[in-house]
C-alpha positions as CSV (number, residue, x, y, z in Angstrom):
1,M,93.7,32.7,86.8
2,K,97.3,32.8,88.0
3,K,98.3,34.6,84.9
4,Q,95.5,37.1,85.3
5,S,96.4,37.8,88.9
6,L,100.0,38.3,87.9
7,V,99.0,40.8,85.2
8,K,96.7,42.7,87.7
9,A,99.5,42.7,90.3
10,S,102.0,44.1,87.7
11,A,99.5,46.8,86.7
12,A,98.8,47.7,90.3
13,A,102.6,48.0,90.9
14,A,103.1,50.1,87.8
15,F,100.2,52.4,88.8
16,A,101.6,52.8,92.3
17,L,105.0,53.6,90.9
18,L,103.5,56.2,88.6
19,A,101.5,57.7,91.4
20,G,104.6,57.8,93.7
21,S,106.5,59.5,90.9
22,A,103.8,62.1,90.3
23,A,103.7,62.8,94.1
24,A,107.5,63.2,94.1
25,Q,107.5,65.3,91.0
26,E,109.5,68.5,91.2
27,V,107.6,71.7,91.6
28,V,109.1,74.7,90.0
29,L,107.9,78.1,91.2
30,K,108.4,81.1,88.8
31,F,109.7,83.9,91.1
32,H,109.5,87.3,89.4
33,H,110.9,90.5,90.9
34,I,112.3,94.0,90.1
35,W,115.9,93.8,91.3
36,P,119.1,92.9,89.4
37,T,120.6,89.7,90.6
38,A,123.4,91.3,92.6
39,A,121.1,93.6,94.6
40,M,120.6,93.2,98.3
41,A,117.0,91.7,98.1
42,P,117.9,88.8,95.8
43,Q,121.1,88.1,97.7
44,K,119.8,88.3,101.2
45,V,116.1,87.6,101.1
46,I,114.9,85.9,97.8
47,G,117.9,83.6,97.2
48,P,118.1,82.4,100.8
49,W,114.3,81.8,101.0
50,C,114.4,79.7,97.8
51,D,117.4,77.7,99.1
52,K,115.5,77.0,102.3
53,I,112.3,75.7,100.7
54,A,114.5,73.6,98.4
55,A,116.3,72.1,101.3
56,E,113.2,71.5,103.4
57,S,111.4,69.8,100.5
58,N,114.3,67.6,99.7
59,N,114.7,69.5,96.4
60,R,111.1,68.6,95.4
61,M,110.3,72.3,95.2
62,R,112.6,75.0,93.8
63,C,112.5,78.6,92.4
64,Q,113.0,79.6,88.8
65,L,114.3,83.2,89.4
66,L,113.2,85.9,87.0
67,P,115.2,89.0,88.2
68,A,114.9,92.6,86.9
69,M,111.5,92.0,85.3
70,S,113.0,89.5,83.0
71,G,109.7,87.5,82.9
72,G,108.0,90.4,81.1
73,G,105.6,93.1,82.0
74,T,106.2,96.1,84.2
75,P,106.6,96.5,88.0
76,P,103.0,97.7,88.5
77,Q,101.8,94.6,86.8
78,L,103.4,92.2,89.3
79,V,100.4,92.2,91.6
80,D,98.1,91.0,88.8
81,R,100.7,88.6,87.3
82,V,100.8,86.7,90.6
83,K,97.0,86.9,91.1
84,D,96.4,85.5,87.6
85,G,99.0,82.8,87.8
86,V,101.4,84.2,85.2
87,D,104.0,84.2,88.0
88,D,103.9,81.9,91.0
89,L,105.8,84.2,93.4
90,V,106.6,87.9,93.4
91,V,108.0,90.5,95.7
92,T,106.6,93.9,94.8
93,L,105.2,97.2,96.1
94,P,101.4,97.4,96.1
95,G,101.8,101.1,96.1
96,Y,103.0,100.9,92.5
97,T,99.3,100.7,91.5
98,A,98.1,103.9,93.0
99,G,95.0,103.8,95.2
100,R,94.3,100.1,94.6
101,F,95.4,98.9,98.0
102,P,94.4,101.8,100.2
103,K,94.4,99.9,103.5
104,M,98.0,98.9,103.4
105,E,98.9,102.5,102.4
106,V,98.7,103.5,106.0
107,F,102.3,102.5,106.5
108,E,103.4,104.9,103.7
109,L,102.1,108.0,105.5
110,P,104.8,110.4,106.4
111,F,106.6,110.2,109.8
112,M,104.9,106.9,110.8
113,V,107.6,104.2,110.9
114,S,110.9,104.3,112.7
115,S,112.6,101.1,111.3
116,A,111.9,98.4,108.7
117,E,111.8,95.7,111.4
118,Q,109.2,97.6,113.4
119,G,107.2,98.4,110.3
120,A,107.3,94.8,109.1
121,Q,105.8,93.4,112.4
122,A,103.1,96.1,112.5
123,S,102.2,95.7,108.8
124,W,101.8,91.9,109.2
125,D,99.5,92.3,112.1
126,F,97.5,95.0,110.4
127,Y,97.2,92.9,107.2
128,Q,95.9,90.0,109.2
129,K,93.2,92.2,110.9
130,H,92.2,94.6,108.1
131,A,93.6,93.9,104.6
132,K,93.3,90.3,103.6
133,D,90.5,91.2,101.2
134,E,92.7,93.5,99.3
135,F,94.6,90.6,97.7
136,P,92.1,88.1,96.2
137,G,93.6,85.1,94.5
138,T,96.9,85.8,96.2
139,K,98.5,84.1,99.3
140,I,100.5,86.8,101.1
141,L,103.6,85.2,102.6
142,A,105.1,88.3,104.2
143,T,104.6,92.1,104.4
144,W,107.2,94.7,105.4
145,V,108.4,98.2,104.7
146,H,111.9,99.4,103.7
147,D,114.4,101.2,105.8
148,P,113.8,105.0,106.3
149,G,113.5,106.9,103.1
150,F,115.4,110.1,102.4
151,V,115.8,112.9,99.8
152,H,118.5,112.6,97.1
153,T,119.2,115.2,94.4
154,S,121.6,115.6,91.5
155,S,122.3,119.4,91.3
156,K,120.6,121.3,94.0
157,P,120.8,120.6,97.8
158,V,117.7,120.5,99.9
159,N,118.7,122.2,103.2
160,K,115.2,123.4,104.1
161,L,111.6,123.1,103.2
162,E,111.7,126.0,100.7
163,D,114.4,124.3,98.7
164,F,111.8,121.8,97.3
165,R,110.2,124.6,95.2
166,G,110.9,124.0,91.5
167,L,112.3,120.5,91.9
168,K,110.8,117.6,90.0
169,M,111.1,114.7,92.5
170,R,110.4,111.0,91.9
171,A,108.3,109.1,94.3
172,P,107.2,105.4,94.3
173,T,103.7,105.5,95.6
174,R,100.5,107.6,95.8
175,Q,101.2,108.7,99.4
176,T,104.8,109.7,98.7
177,N,103.7,111.7,95.7
178,K,101.3,113.5,97.9
179,L,104.0,114.0,100.5
180,L,106.4,115.6,98.0
181,G,103.5,117.9,96.8
182,K,102.9,119.0,100.4
183,L,106.7,119.7,100.8
184,G,106.6,122.0,97.7
185,A,108.1,119.8,95.0
186,T,106.6,118.6,91.8
187,P,106.0,114.9,92.3
188,V,106.8,112.4,89.5
189,G,105.6,108.9,90.1
190,M,107.6,105.9,88.8
191,P,109.1,102.6,89.9
192,V,112.7,102.5,91.0
193,T,113.6,100.8,87.7
194,G,113.0,104.1,85.9
195,V,114.9,106.5,88.2
196,A,118.4,106.3,86.6
197,D,117.1,106.9,83.1
198,A,114.9,109.8,84.3
199,L,117.9,111.4,86.2
200,S,120.2,111.1,83.2
201,K,117.6,112.7,80.9
202,G,116.8,115.5,83.3
203,T,113.2,114.3,83.6
204,I,113.6,114.5,87.4
205,D,115.9,116.5,89.6
206,G,116.0,114.0,92.4
207,Y,114.1,111.2,94.1
208,V,113.2,109.8,97.5
209,L,114.5,106.4,98.3
210,P,115.9,104.4,101.2
211,W,119.6,103.6,101.2
212,E,119.1,99.9,100.7
213,V,118.1,100.1,97.0
214,I,120.4,102.9,95.8
215,P,123.5,100.8,95.0
216,A,121.6,98.2,93.0
217,F,120.8,100.9,90.4
218,K,124.0,102.9,90.9
219,L,122.1,105.9,91.9
220,H,124.7,107.1,94.4
221,E,126.9,107.7,91.3
222,M,124.2,110.0,89.8
223,S,123.4,111.9,92.9
224,K,125.4,114.7,94.6
225,Y,123.3,115.6,97.6
226,H,121.6,113.5,100.2
227,T,119.2,115.0,102.8
228,E,118.5,113.0,105.9
229,T,115.8,113.9,108.4
230,D,116.5,114.1,112.1
231,P,117.1,110.5,113.4
232,G,115.1,111.3,116.5
233,H,111.9,111.5,114.3
234,P,110.2,108.6,112.6
235,A,111.2,108.2,108.9
236,L,110.2,110.8,106.4
237,Y,108.4,107.9,104.6
238,T,108.5,104.2,103.9
239,A,107.0,102.1,101.2
240,G,105.3,98.8,101.8
241,F,106.2,95.4,100.2
242,I,104.4,92.1,99.8
243,F,105.9,88.7,99.2
244,A,103.0,87.0,97.4
245,M,102.2,83.6,96.0
246,N,99.5,82.6,93.5
247,Q,96.7,81.1,95.6
248,A,95.8,78.4,93.1
249,K,99.5,77.3,92.9
250,Y,99.7,77.0,96.6
251,D,96.4,75.1,96.7
252,S,97.7,72.6,94.1
253,L,100.7,71.6,96.3
254,P,100.6,68.4,98.2
255,A,100.2,68.8,102.0
256,D,103.9,68.4,102.8
257,L,105.0,71.1,100.4
258,K,102.3,73.4,101.6
259,K,103.8,72.9,105.1
260,V,107.2,74.0,103.8
261,I,105.7,77.2,102.4
262,D,103.7,77.7,105.7
263,N,106.8,77.2,107.8
264,N,108.6,79.9,105.7
265,S,106.0,82.6,105.8
266,G,104.1,84.8,108.2
267,A,105.0,87.1,111.1
268,Q,108.5,85.6,111.6
269,L,109.5,85.9,107.9
270,S,108.1,89.5,107.8
271,R,110.2,90.5,110.8
272,Q,113.3,88.8,109.5
273,I,113.0,90.6,106.1
274,G,112.5,94.0,107.9
275,K,115.6,93.4,109.9
276,V,117.6,92.6,106.8
277,W,116.4,95.9,105.2
278,D,117.6,97.8,108.4
279,E,121.0,96.0,108.4
280,S,121.6,96.9,104.7
281,R,121.5,100.6,105.4
282,P,125.0,101.4,106.7
283,M,126.9,99.6,103.9
284,A,124.7,101.1,101.1
285,R,125.1,104.6,102.6
286,K,128.9,104.2,102.8
287,L,129.2,103.9,99.0
288,A,127.9,107.5,98.7
289,V,130.2,108.6,101.5
290,D,133.2,107.0,99.8
291,R,132.3,108.9,96.6
292,G,132.5,112.2,98.4
293,N,128.8,113.0,98.0
294,N,127.4,115.8,100.1
295,F,125.3,114.9,103.2
296,I,122.8,117.3,104.8
297,Q,121.5,116.4,108.3
298,L,118.3,118.2,109.1
299,S,117.9,119.7,112.6
300,P,115.0,118.5,114.8
301,A,113.4,121.9,114.3
302,E,113.6,121.7,110.4
303,T,112.3,118.1,110.5
304,D,109.4,119.4,112.6
305,R,108.6,121.8,109.8
306,W,108.5,119.0,107.3
307,Q,106.3,116.9,109.6
308,K,103.9,119.8,110.1
309,A,103.7,120.5,106.3
310,S,102.7,116.9,105.6
311,A,100.6,116.2,108.7
312,S,97.3,116.6,106.8
313,L,97.9,113.5,104.8
314,N,96.8,111.4,107.8
315,E,93.4,113.1,107.7
316,E,93.2,112.8,104.0
317,W,93.9,109.0,104.2
318,V,91.2,108.6,106.8
319,K,88.6,110.5,104.7
320,D,89.6,108.4,101.6
321,L,88.9,105.2,103.5
322,E,85.6,106.5,104.9
323,R,84.5,107.3,101.4
324,R,85.0,103.6,100.7
325,N,82.8,102.8,103.8
326,L,85.8,101.7,105.8
327,P,86.7,102.7,109.4
328,G,89.6,104.9,108.5
329,K,90.1,106.6,111.9
330,E,90.0,103.2,113.7
331,M,92.5,101.7,111.2
332,L,94.9,104.6,111.5
333,K,94.9,104.2,115.3
334,D,95.4,100.5,114.9
335,A,98.5,101.1,112.7
336,Q,99.9,103.7,115.1
337,D,99.3,101.4,118.1
338,L,101.0,98.5,116.4
339,L,104.0,100.7,115.5
340,A,104.2,101.9,119.1
341,K,104.0,98.3,120.4
342,Y,106.8,97.1,118.3
343,K,108.9,100.2,118.8
344,G,108.6,99.6,122.5
345,E,109.5,95.9,122.2
346,G,112.6,96.9,120.1
347,N,113.7,99.5,122.7
348,A,113.2,97.0,125.6
349,K,115.7,94.6,123.9
350,K,118.4,97.2,123.7
């Protein structure tokens, strides 16, 4: 009997050891994104976030980084790759898949957003209220928009609305393609990863982008003119981002590791990322200044002309949502009210 008890005790101890080992097993999260490693987003958002979850999990959870689409596929496929569990984590633009995420497109309408921080806070609240159902199988950790987008061209300056005629201009999303069409250009939709090649081949004459991303793809070296709208107006455009995790992967984590993810997601993370995007703008812009590129600052009156030319996109977005049996008018007002709220909070802190 003694021998049997000893055997049972040893077996129980071995089982407990194995169970403890399994519980403490390292979780590796495949993190796939569009940027080269040296770009701002990997350096100031993705890398620090991964370092933080590793530290807070005592190195039981870490990221396997897959930069510049090195995990395979194309940028528009990232939303499905994370939903289907091919990737565990992604940062991507839902707008790369035209019309699939119409609710969150509201923050891509022209002259809506004044700063990335403001847009990040508003988009997170809007997502919580209206758009959770747009991302089945996916746990959204943060939402934000980039810093204000401007017009960049290689051979012809854009000084006024009429200068868009005859220009083939790249845009990232459905709404920005529509915007360029309203302004008089021929829109060409593509992810940022294709812009340099399209410029070099003459497929496009220019592009719209925020300053943040331009150095990562050396686009300031391929552009001669930069047209910026009046700073007293909201941005010409912004594009929305999501920081997304495969829901099944999150659900498979033990409770303490879920808590680490939860503590590093949500409204605070969204706002923090938006602030990082805003802070990146001056340094990125300076690279184009240092090269001697030409800068065009639109007057308030000319910016008004651009705003008036594109104003119908708001009504078109509302009608599109109403065709989908969604309360488009109410949702547009919610987005505008949230942006006004967070713009007011930002001004109050100054």
